[in-house]
Structure formats: C-alpha cells, structure tokens
N, C-alpha and C positions, 0 to 999 in steps of 0.2 A: 661639337662639332657641326659648321655650317654647311650642311648637306641636306638635299630633299627630293625627292622623288614624287612625280605628279605623270597619272594615267589619263587620257583625253580620248574618248571615246563618242564619236556622232556616226551620222547616217554616211557622212561624206569621208570620215579619216578616223584611224586609230593610232594613238600616239603613246608612246612610253618613253620617260624622260628623266634622267636622275642626273643632278649636278652637284658639285664638290666645288665650292667658294674658295677654299683654300689647299687646292691642288697642284697641280704641275702643268695643267695644259693639254692633259691625255684626252684623247675623244675616242668615242666609236660612234660615228653618224650615219646612219641608213636611210633615207627618205624616198629613194627610187628617183631622186632629180639630182642628177650629177651637179649641176652649177650649186645648188642649194648644199650639198653637201661640201662642198668647195669651200663655200662662205663660214659655214658653221663651224668647220674644222679651224677657219682661221681666226674665229670668235673665241674658240676654246684655248688653242693654240698662244694668242696674243692677250687672253684675261688672266690667264694661269687657272680657269675656270677648269676643272674634268666637267666634260659633257657627254652622257651616253644618251644617245635619242635613236628609236627606232619606229619608224613612221609607214604606214600602208594608207594609202589614198585614193580617190578616184583619178588617177593619173590619164586614163583613159578619156575625161572630161578636158582638163588641163591641170597646170600645177598651183593654181591658185588656192583652193583649199589646203593643200599639203602645206606651201609657203607660209600662210596665215597663222594655220594651227599650231605648226612648229613654233613660230613666235609666241604664240599664245602660251603653249606649253612650256617653251624654257622659262619666259617671262614669270609664269607662275612658279614654277620650281626656284628661281632665284629669290621671288617675294617670300616664299617660305622658309628658303634657306637663312634668309637675313634675319628672320625673327624680329624682334623690337628693333633692330638697328643699333642696336649699343655699340660703342666704341668705332663706328666706322668714320673713314675722314669725308665721305657725304658729299663733296664737290670735287670734281675735277674737269679738266678739260686738255685738250690736245689738239694740235695742228698734224697731221700724216701726211707726208709725201708718199707717193708711188712713181716714179720717173716725171712724167710731165704733170701729174694731177697732185692736186692738193685740197684734202678734206679735214674742215674743223669739226669735231663732236665736243660739246659741253654737256656734262650732267649734274643733276641734281638728286641724290638716292633719296627723295623726300617723303615718299608716300604717296603722291600727288602727281597723277600721271599724266604728260603732257609731251607731244612731239613736235618740234618746228622742223620742218622740213625744206631745205632749201638745195635740192640735188637736182640737174636736167641731164637726161640722156639725149643723144642724137641718134639714137636707133631704137627700133620696138623691141628687139631681141639682142639677146646674148647667146649667141647657140639658138637652141629653142628653149631658151627662158627669159619671160617677158620681163623686161626691164621695170614695167611699172611694178612688179612685185617685191622688188626690192622694198618701197616705200609700205606696201601693204606688211613684210614682215616686221619692219621697224615700229609700225603704228601697234601691230600687234603685240610685240614685245615690250616698249614703253607702257600701254596701258594695262597690261598685266604683271610687270617687274613692279609698277608704282614708283617710275619714276619719270623726273622732267627730263628731257632728251632733245637737243639742240645739232642738227647735222646740217653742214652747208659744205658743198663742194664749190672752191674759191676758183679753180680754174682746172681744165683737163685735156688729156689729148687722147683718150682710149676710153672706152664704156666700159670694158672689162675691170679697167683699174679704179674706174669710179666707183664702180659697187665694191670692189675689194677694200678701196682705202675708206668706204665708210663702215664696214665690218671690223677692220682692223682698229680704225680709229673710236669706234664705240668700245672695242674689247679692252683698248688701252688705257681710256679714260674710266670703263668700269671697274678695271681692276687696280687702280689707285683709289676711287672713291669709295671700293668697299673694304679698302685695307684698315685695319685696326689701328686707329692712331693710339700709342703707347701713352700718349698724353692726356687721354682721355676714355681709355679701354673701358672704364665701369659707368661710364656718361652717355646719355643721348645727346647726339650734337646740335641740340635745338632748344633755345630757351624758354619753349612751350612744354619741353621734358618728354615731347613723344613725337614719332614720325609716321604716326598711325594715320595721316591724310588730313 
C-alpha cells in the first residue's frame, strides 16, 4: 500500500500529515489558514490522493511558516509513500483552464528535486493570504517530494484562479505521473534502474 505519515515539529509549526497515493481524493485539512486549506483540498480532490493534515503554526506572525512547512510535510509524505517508485508512469503534463486563466504543469517524478516557476500575480494578497506564499509552497513540495516540477500560467484574468489553477494542474499531473503503468509495473521507469536521485 502506498501510504505514509509524517510528523514535523519545529519552534514555528507542528504538523501531522498522512497520504494515500491510491485513494479517492478524500481530505481532512486544518491549517488555520482558510485559503491554504482550500488549495490543499483541491490538491487532494484532483490528484485522488487522500490527504489528512493538521497543522498548528505561528499564525500570529504570518502564514509563511505554516504554508512552507505544509509543503515540506506533504512532499515528504508523498516521497515516502512512493518508495522505490517502481512501476510509476513517472512523467505527465497538463494544461488546466479555469475560466479566463490557463496554467500548465509538467512533472517528472524523478527523485531529483527542481522547480521552474513562471507564475505572476497582480496583487500581493488573496484575502489575507500572501500570493508569494503560493510559490513557497510549491518550492517546498517539489524539494521534499523529489520531483522536477514546471508550473507556468500562460494567461489569467483572476488571481484566485491563478493560485487554484496551479494547485489543480499539479494535482492532475501528479495523479497521472504516479499511476502504476501496467506495462511496467515491476520495473523502475529509468535506464539507470533507480529513481533515487
């Protein structure tokens, strides 16, 4: 079973996360940051990864540590649940439309963490959530999940849709990339014989 749990405790945050890569998209997300909860619920629902996340962070300062550390913890849980990555499809890409916004995500579940981020917001905040924290979350996730991830918003008409399309595009690409390919279910999808980085 491709499931994993991670506990992360620092002086700034305390997080507990469990993922099931072969789930149904069920979620229970409680970070204390409403917009972040909404984005992580989208991630679960559209990736079909079950995600349970509870976080307590220093929200009296700002949302930075909670956002970043949730990306770290979810990334670590996904990496742990993938194990040796045997049988996965590995690559996927997707153009995701949301009304007048179009975002592309391309992923290689390679064991080599890297993020290319070509997303621009036109406002500093969505509600009380700093838009710069969207990139912080994606950076933390990519580095800890061990994936190469490219995200680009090609055009947009709404900042909420920019953020949401990024999470949904990641979700759909991740869903496809971590699916087990029945034609190579017992093999590592690499001529190196390993996806350990």
